[in-house]
N, C-alpha and C positions, 0 to 999 in steps of 0.2 A: 505495498501499499503507499511506503514509503518512497517507494522509487516513483510509482506510477504519480503522484506529487507532485515531484520534480518534474516528472517532465511533463506536466500539464505546465508549471510554473514557469519551466525555459521554454514553451514553445509558445505560453504567453507572453513572455519575456521581448523573445523573440519578435514577436509583431508588433508590439508596441512600440518596440526599436523602430522596424521597419516600417511602420506609420509615421516617428517624428522624425526620418529621414527622409519617405515622400511629403511629409508639409515645410522640412524647413527646405528643400529643393526647389516644390512651387513658389514658395514664394521671396525664399531667401536671393534663391540664384539670379531671378528676373532682376531685382534690384540693383544686382551688384556688377552685369554682363554690360550697359547700354555704356557704365564707367571704362571699360577696360579698351583701354587704348594699344595692347599687343599688339590687336590682329591686324589695326591698318595703318602703317605708320602715314601721316600728317595728311591722312582723308581730309581730314577738316579744317585744313591751312590756310589760311588768309579769310574767311570765311568773318573768322571776331569783330566784331564793332562794339568802339565803348557805348556804355550806357545812355541812352538819353540824345542819339546821336547818330549821325555821319560815322564812316572811316573817314578817317583825317585823307 
């Protein structure tokens, strides 16, 4: 009986851990990726403008 309880606890812990990892992937990763500049070097160079005015 103890082995059964341990197995059930291990399975439930694994399911909860996978659920938390999935939620973290869905919510956290998309917020981090757009600010990542490693994939495109200088893709948006020259598009910067000072706030409230035209480019000098």
